C-alpha positions in Angstrom: -35.6 23.8 4.2 -37.1 23.9 0.8 -35.4 21.7 -2.0 -35.1 22.7 -5.6 -33.5 20.0 -8.4 -31.0 20.8 -10.5 -30.8 21.9 -13.7 -31.1 18.8 -15.3 -32.7 16.5 -12.2 -30.4 13.9 -12.5 -27.2 12.8 -10.9 -25.5 14.5 -13.9 -26.0 17.9 -11.9 -23.4 16.7 -9.9 -19.9 18.1 -10.9 -17.3 15.3 -12.3 -20.2 12.9 -13.5 -21.0 11.3 -16.5 -24.1 8.7 -17.2 -23.7 6.1 -20.3 -26.5 3.8 -20.8 -26.4 0.6 -22.9 -29.3 -1.8 -23.5 -31.0 -4.7 -26.1 -34.8 -4.1 -26.8 -35.0 -8.0 -27.3 -32.5 -9.1 -24.4 -35.0 -6.9 -22.1 -32.2 -5.9 -20.3 -29.0 -3.3 -20.1 -26.2 -1.6 -18.4 -25.8 2.1 -16.8 -22.4 3.4 -16.1 -21.9 6.4 -13.6 -18.1 7.5 -14.5 -16.2 10.6 -12.5 -14.0 12.5 -15.0 -11.6 12.4 -11.9 -11.0 9.5 -9.4 -14.3 10.2 -6.8 -14.0 9.1 -3.3 -16.7 6.2 -2.7 -18.5 3.9 -0.6 -21.3 1.0 0.0 -24.2 -0.2 1.9 -25.7 -3.8 1.4 -29.2 -3.9 3.1 -31.0 -6.6 1.0 -30.6 -9.8 1.8 -29.4 -11.0 -1.9 -26.8 -9.0 -3.2 -24.6 -9.2 -6.6 -21.9 -7.3 -6.8 -18.0 -6.4 -7.3 -14.9 -4.8 -5.8 -17.3 -3.6 -2.7 -14.6 -4.5 0.0 -12.1 -2.2 -1.5 -15.0 0.8 -0.8 -14.4 0.2 3.0 -12.8 2.6 5.2 -10.0 0.4 6.4 -8.8 -0.6 3.0 -6.4 1.1 0.9 -8.1 2.4 -2.4 -9.6 5.7 -1.8 -10.7 6.5 -4.9 -12.6 4.7 -8.0 -12.9 5.5 -11.9 -16.8 4.5 -12.4 -20.0 2.6 -10.4 -21.7 0.1 -12.9 -25.2 -1.1 -12.8 -26.5 -3.9 -14.6 -29.4 -6.2 -15.4 -28.6 -10.1 -15.8 -28.5 -11.7 -12.7 -25.0 -12.8 -11.8 -24.4 -12.9 -15.7 -24.5 -8.6 -15.4 -21.3 -8.3 -13.4 -19.2 -9.3 -16.9 -20.5 -5.3 -17.6 -17.7 -4.2 -15.5 -14.8 -5.9 -17.6 -16.5 -3.7 -20.4 -16.2 -0.6 -18.4 -12.7 -1.2 -17.6 -11.5 -2.1 -21.1 -13.0 1.2 -22.2 -10.9 2.9 -19.5 -8.0 1.5 -20.2 -7.7 2.5 -23.8 -8.0 5.5 -22.3 -5.4 5.7 -19.8 -7.6 5.8 -16.6 -7.0 4.0 -13.6 -5.5 3.0 -10.4 -1.6 3.5 -10.7 -0.2 -0.2 -9.9 4.0 0.3 -10.7 3.5 1.0 -14.6 -0.1 -0.8 -14.7 -2.9 1.4 -15.1 -6.2 -0.7 -13.3 -9.3 1.1 -13.2 -11.4 0.8 -10.3 -15.0 -0.4 -11.4 -17.5 -0.9 -8.1 -20.5 -3.2 -9.6 -23.6 -4.3 -8.6 -26.8 -6.3 -10.9 -30.6 -7.2 -10.7 -32.6 -9.8 -11.0 -34.3 -9.5 -14.8 -34.0 -12.6 -16.2 -37.8 -14.0 -16.3 -39.1 -10.8 -17.7 -40.2 -11.6 -21.6 -36.9 -11.2 -23.4 -34.9 -12.9 -25.0 -32.2 -14.9 -23.0 -30.4 -17.3 -25.1 -27.8 -15.3 -25.6 -25.0 -18.2 -26.9 -21.9 -19.3 -24.8 -21.0 -15.6 -23.6 -23.9 -13.4 -22.5 -23.8 -9.7 -23.7 -22.9 -7.7 -20.4 -19.3 -7.4 -21.5 -20.1 -5.6 -24.3 -22.9 -3.8 -23.2 -20.3 -2.5 -20.7 -18.2 -1.2 -23.6 -20.8 0.8 -25.3 -22.3 2.2 -22.3 -19.1 3.9 -21.5 -19.1 5.1 -25.2 -22.3 7.0 -24.7 -21.5 8.7 -21.4 -22.8 12.0 -21.4 -24.2 14.4 -19.0 -28.1 14.0 -20.4 -29.0 10.8 -20.6 -32.6 8.5 -20.9 -34.2 7.6 -17.9 -37.1 4.8 -17.4 -37.1 1.9 -19.9 -33.1 2.6 -20.7 -29.5 1.3 -19.4 -30.2 -0.8 -16.1 -33.6 0.1 -15.8 -34.4 -1.6 -19.6 -36.1 -5.1 -17.9 -36.7 -3.9 -14.5 -40.2 -4.9 -13.1 -41.6 -3.8 -9.8 -44.5 -5.6 -8.0 -47.6 -5.4 -10.5 -45.7 -2.4 -12.8 -43.0 -2.0 -14.6 -39.5 -1.2 -13.2 -37.1 1.0 -14.9 -34.1 3.6 -14.3 -34.5 6.7 -12.5 -32.5 9.9 -11.3 -32.6 12.9 -9.6 -31.0 15.8 -8.1 -31.1 18.0 -5.3 -29.5 21.5 -4.9 -29.1 22.7 -0.9 -29.0 26.2 0.4 -25.3 26.0 0.8 -24.7 25.5 -2.8 -23.7 21.3 -2.6 -25.6 19.2 -4.8 -26.7 15.6 -4.5 -28.2 13.4 -6.9 -29.1 9.7 -7.3 -29.3 7.3 -10.1 -31.3 3.7 -9.5 -32.5 0.7 -11.5 -35.7 0.2 -9.7 -36.4 -3.7 -9.8 -38.1 -4.3 -6.3 -40.2 -7.0 -5.3 -42.5 -4.3 -3.6 -44.9 -1.6 -4.9 -43.8 2.1 -5.3 -47.4 3.7 -5.5 -50.1 2.8 -2.8 -52.0 -0.1 -3.2 -53.5 -0.2 -6.7 -54.0 3.7 -7.5 -51.3 5.5 -9.2 -50.1 7.6 -5.8 -46.5 6.9 -5.5 -45.4 6.1 -1.8 -42.6 9.0 -2.5 -45.1 11.8 -3.3 -44.6 13.8 0.2 -40.7 14.3 -1.5 -41.8 14.9 -4.8 -40.6 18.7 -6.5 -43.2 20.0 -8.8 -44.8 17.0 -10.8 -41.6 15.4 -11.5 -43.3 12.1 -11.4 -47.2 13.1 -11.8 -48.1 15.7 -8.9 -50.7 13.5 -7.8 -49.4 13.5 -4.0 -50.7 11.4 -1.4 -54.7 9.8 -1.7 -56.6 10.6 0.8 -58.4 8.9 2.5 -55.8 6.4 2.1 -56.7 3.2 0.4 -58.2 0.0 2.0 -55.1 -1.7 0.5 -52.7 0.8 1.2 -50.8 -1.9 4.0 -51.1 -4.9 1.4 -48.1 -6.6 1.4 -48.0 -6.8 -2.8 -45.6 -8.8 -4.4 -44.0 -9.2 -7.7 -43.9 -12.9 -8.1 -45.6 -14.0 -4.8 -45.2 -18.1 -5.7 -42.0 -19.3 -6.0 -39.7 -16.5 -4.3 -36.1 -17.1 -4.2 -33.4 -14.8 -3.1 -31.6 -12.6 -6.0 -34.5 -12.9 -8.1 -35.6 -8.8 -7.6 -33.4 -5.8 -6.7 -32.9 -1.9 -6.1 -29.3 -0.9 -6.8 -28.6 2.8 -6.8 -26.1 5.2 -6.6 -26.0 8.7 -4.6 -23.8 11.6 -5.4 -22.6 14.9 -4.4 -20.0 17.5 -5.3 -19.3 18.0 -1.5 -15.8 16.7 -0.1 -15.7 13.6 2.2 -14.0 10.9 3.2 -14.5 7.4 2.7 -16.4 6.6 6.4 -18.5 9.8 5.6 -19.6 8.1 1.7 -20.5 5.2 3.4 -22.6 7.3 5.8 -24.2 9.1 2.8 -24.9 5.5 0.9 -26.9 4.5 4.3 -28.6 7.7 4.9 -30.0 7.3 1.0 -31.6 3.5 1.9 -34.2 5.6 3.9 -35.2 6.7 0.2 -36.2 3.2 -0.3 -38.2 2.9 2.3 -40.0 5.9 1.5 -40.8 5.1 -1.6 -41.0 0.7 -1.5 -43.3 -1.2 0.4 -41.9 -3.4 1.4 -37.8 -2.8 0.6 -35.0 -4.4 2.3 -36.2 -7.7 1.9 -34.6 -11.7 2.1 -35.2 -11.9 -1.8 -33.8 -8.3 -2.9 -30.1 -7.4 -3.2 -31.1 -3.8 -2.6 -27.4 -1.8 -2.3 -26.8 2.0 -2.3 -23.2 2.9 -3.4 -22.2 6.4 -2.9 -19.9 8.9 -4.5 -18.3 12.2 -3.4 -16.3 14.5 -6.4 -15.2 17.1 -4.3 -15.7 19.7 -6.7 -17.7 21.8 -4.8 -14.7 22.9 -2.8 -16.8 22.3 0.3 -16.0 19.8 3.6 -19.7 20.2 5.7 -20.0 20.7 9.1 -22.2 18.8 11.6 -25.3 20.7 10.8 -24.7 20.6 6.8 -23.8 17.2 6.7 -27.0 16.3 8.5 -29.1 18.2 5.7 -27.4 16.4 2.8 -28.2 13.3 4.6 -31.8 13.9 5.1 -31.5 15.3 1.2 -30.0 12.1 0.2 -32.9 10.1 1.1 -35.1 12.5 -0.4 -33.6 12.2 -3.5 -33.3 8.3 -3.5 -37.2 8.3 -3.2 -38.0 10.8 -5.9 -35.6 8.9 -8.4 -37.4 5.3 -7.8 -40.5 7.3 -8.4 -39.2 8.8 -11.3 -38.1 5.1 -12.8 -41.4 3.5 -12.6 -43.0 7.3 -14.0 -41.2 7.5 -16.5 -40.9 3.4 -18.1 -42.2 2.7 -21.9 -44.1 -0.3 -22.8 -42.8 -2.6 -24.9 -43.1 -6.4 -27.0 -43.7 -9.1 -24.8 -43.8 -6.9 -21.6 -45.3 -9.0 -18.3 -46.4 -5.9 -16.6 -48.3 -2.7 -17.6 -46.4 0.4 -17.2 -47.2 2.8 -14.8 -48.9 5.3 -17.5 -51.8 3.0 -18.2 -52.6 2.8 -14.8 -56.3 4.6 -14.7 -57.1 4.4 -10.8 
């Protein structure tokens, strides 16, 4: 089966979704939000050892709320969980949310990454700025949006290179679309050794992250475990957080299976991943706007595409990162080897 990208090669190729970014260059941090035009079925899978989350319990299949209104990815470590409050405020203004008697309660799961020691000014005073960034991100929501040093990926770092915000999409032969959005901030490396070649190269479509393929032969340092901060590693100081989405019709249980499958993309794009110091997490969204319920063979194709699409989105995050004042690490485009 040959995969091809959607027209934007972004998660917004999945019908019913928009993405908004808000960031602060001085802070070196930001927020990304995926808005659902109509409430969407959702799931989540956490495989990292140090997650930071909000409203994830309700996504389990045995719990009552069936759909959600938005998902937030934020920098700022635990301070960044405030971003979801800003998103809630913006949605409440629009009358969007779960109906509870005469009230509307926006359902907004969220996850954060650790980007505090990245050269940015975190002296924000009494209250962190993430609530306001979340509100702003909703106002900026559109079908087209920036990747790289943008939104939740603004202050992200990987082993030896700047991280970033990445996105990709895949159109399946049956007409179903799958898309990924990721804030890539892993303790591990996205490139093979110290080379420019991405671990995700086998799943690249065209030259969406350089078209270099894998090095042949593999360099001697390909299996070296390179970490962002080898000294003084602590739980929660990294994390890749992501959303995988489709326009297929799904149950909450099937959405969780989609999130599980998308974690394969982490393993294909980052070495090592799912460590005790990463809070690696994938949310899954099913908008159902294709109207298609998948039989088992098509479902397996979707899950395979989910992993490949996620791997591509991670590579695109690092590929698209741009340099800024006080950066701790260089950007991929400056690497010559």
